[in-house]
Structures are given as structure tokens and as C-alpha cells.
C-alpha positions in Angstrom: 11.7 14.9 -3.0 10.8 11.4 -2.0 8.6 10.1 0.7 9.4 8.3 4.0 7.3 5.2 4.9 6.4 4.3 8.4 5.5 0.8 9.4 3.8 -0.5 12.6 4.6 -4.2 12.2 2.2 -6.8 13.7 2.0 -10.5 13.6 -1.4 -10.5 11.8 -1.6 -7.1 10.2 0.7 -4.1 9.7 -0.1 -0.4 9.6 1.5 1.7 6.9 1.9 5.5 6.9 3.8 7.8 4.5 4.9 11.4 4.4 4.1 13.9 1.7 6.9 14.4 -0.9 8.2 17.3 1.1 8.4 15.1 4.2 6.4 17.5 6.4 3.2 15.6 7.1 2.7 12.0 8.2 -0.5 10.3 7.1 -1.9 6.8 7.7 -2.0 5.0 4.3 -3.5 1.6 4.9 -3.3 -1.7 6.8 -2.2 -4.9 5.1 -2.1 -8.5 6.3 1.5 -9.1 7.4 1.9 -12.0 5.1 1.3 -9.6 2.2 3.6 -6.9 3.4 6.6 -7.4 1.1 4.2 -7.6 -1.9 2.6 -4.3 -0.8 5.9 -2.6 -0.3 7.3 -3.7 -3.7 4.2 -2.4 -5.5 4.3 0.9 -3.6 8.0 1.4 -4.3 7.2 1.0 -8.0 4.7 3.8 -7.9 6.3 6.2 -5.4 9.9 7.3 -4.6 10.7 6.4 -1.0 14.1 7.4 0.5 13.6 5.8 3.9 11.5 3.3 5.8 10.9 3.8 9.6 9.8 0.6 11.5 8.3 0.8 15.0 10.6 -0.8 17.5 8.4 -2.6 20.0 9.5 -2.1 23.7 7.9 -2.5 27.1 7.5 0.7 29.1 10.7 -0.1 31.0 12.7 -0.1 27.8 13.2 -3.8 27.4 12.3 -5.4 24.0 8.8 -6.6 23.6 8.0 -10.3 22.7 7.6 -9.4 19.0 11.0 -7.6 18.9 12.9 -10.5 17.3 10.3 -10.8 14.5 10.5 -7.0 13.9 14.3 -7.2 13.7 14.1 -10.1 11.3 11.7 -8.0 9.1 14.1 -5.0 9.2 17.1 -7.1 8.2 15.1 -8.6 5.3 14.0 -5.1 4.2 17.6 -3.9 4.3 18.8 -6.8 2.2 15.9 -6.5 -0.3 16.2 -2.7 -0.7 19.8 -1.7 -0.1 19.3 1.7 -1.6 16.6 2.7 0.9 17.6 3.6 4.5 15.7 1.6 7.2 15.5 3.0 10.7 13.8 1.8 13.8 11.8 4.2 16.0 10.6 3.6 19.6 6.9 2.8 19.3 6.1 2.7 23.0 2.5 4.0 23.7 1.7 4.6 20.0 -1.2 2.2 20.1 -2.7 3.9 23.2 -2.1 7.4 21.6 -3.8 6.1 18.4 -6.9 5.0 20.3 -7.1 8.4 22.0 -6.8 10.2 18.7 -9.6 8.0 17.2 -11.8 8.6 20.2 -11.2 12.4 20.1 -12.0 12.4 16.4 -15.6 11.6 17.3 -15.5 8.2 15.6 -18.4 5.9 16.2 -18.1 2.8 18.4 -17.5 0.5 15.4 -14.6 2.7 14.1 -13.1 2.9 17.6 -12.9 -0.9 17.7 -11.4 -1.2 14.3 -7.9 -2.6 15.1 -6.7 -1.9 11.5 -7.5 1.8 12.0 -5.5 1.8 15.2 -2.5 0.1 13.4 -2.7 2.7 10.6 -2.8 5.6 13.0 0.0 4.1 15.0 2.2 3.9 11.9 1.5 7.6 11.3 2.5 8.4 14.9 5.7 6.3 14.6 6.6 8.2 11.4 5.7 11.6 13.0 8.0 10.8 16.0 10.8 10.0 13.6 10.3 13.3 11.7 10.3 15.2 14.9 13.5 13.5 16.1 15.2 14.6 12.8 14.6 18.3 13.5 
């Protein structure tokens, strides 16, 4: 089977997560500078088979689109054009950053790790992907 990739898109850096080939477990993979994101995706897709990409849809708690929503939709449209054979989905990402911070805190990470925004982005991407997997069941 092939993997599913999860993306927590940000203006400066983007968190990436992937499933195992059986699409059971979601794991944070890395964080890349957003301006290098398409290069990273192209390289990853040459090495691994990916059947779908799930991008976090930024929304305010009341359900309205967040300020970055237009940028994310532009990114999603470009992804769909560049990779027409890969399904691209959007998944509500409300509260994933807060949940990621809690997970990192509960893991016993030291203060420096807890303040690492790249780690938060990577864990957030894994949570977005996990939410998507749960919604498929």
C-alpha cells in the first residue's frame, strides 16, 4: 500500500507527517521552510508512494476561515495541478497546535523542546493526519 501525507502549512515553516504503508499510524516526519515545500514534496514522492495528501484547513473556533486560509487554498490548488494523480484533501485543523503543545508537554520534553515551534508544527501535522484517518473509518 501507499502512504498518506499530512501537511500543517505555515507562512514560515510547514510541518509534515506521514502514515505507515498500511495507513494505520500517523507520525510526524519533519518541518521544512515553506519556500522549500514543493522541492521537499517532489523529492519525497520520488522515494515513497503516496496516494493522498491531507492539508490542514485553518479556521477560527467559530468555523470562519483564518487569515492564512487563502494562502492554504492556493497551495492546495497548486498541489492538485502539479500532482493530478494524488488526491488532495483538506482537514479542519482547529486546536491542533494547542493539542500538539499539550502532547509535547506530557511527553516530558525539556523547556527548550517545548518552545521548539518546528516540533509543534510536525506534531500538528501528525494530528491533522490522524483526524483524517479517524474520519475515514
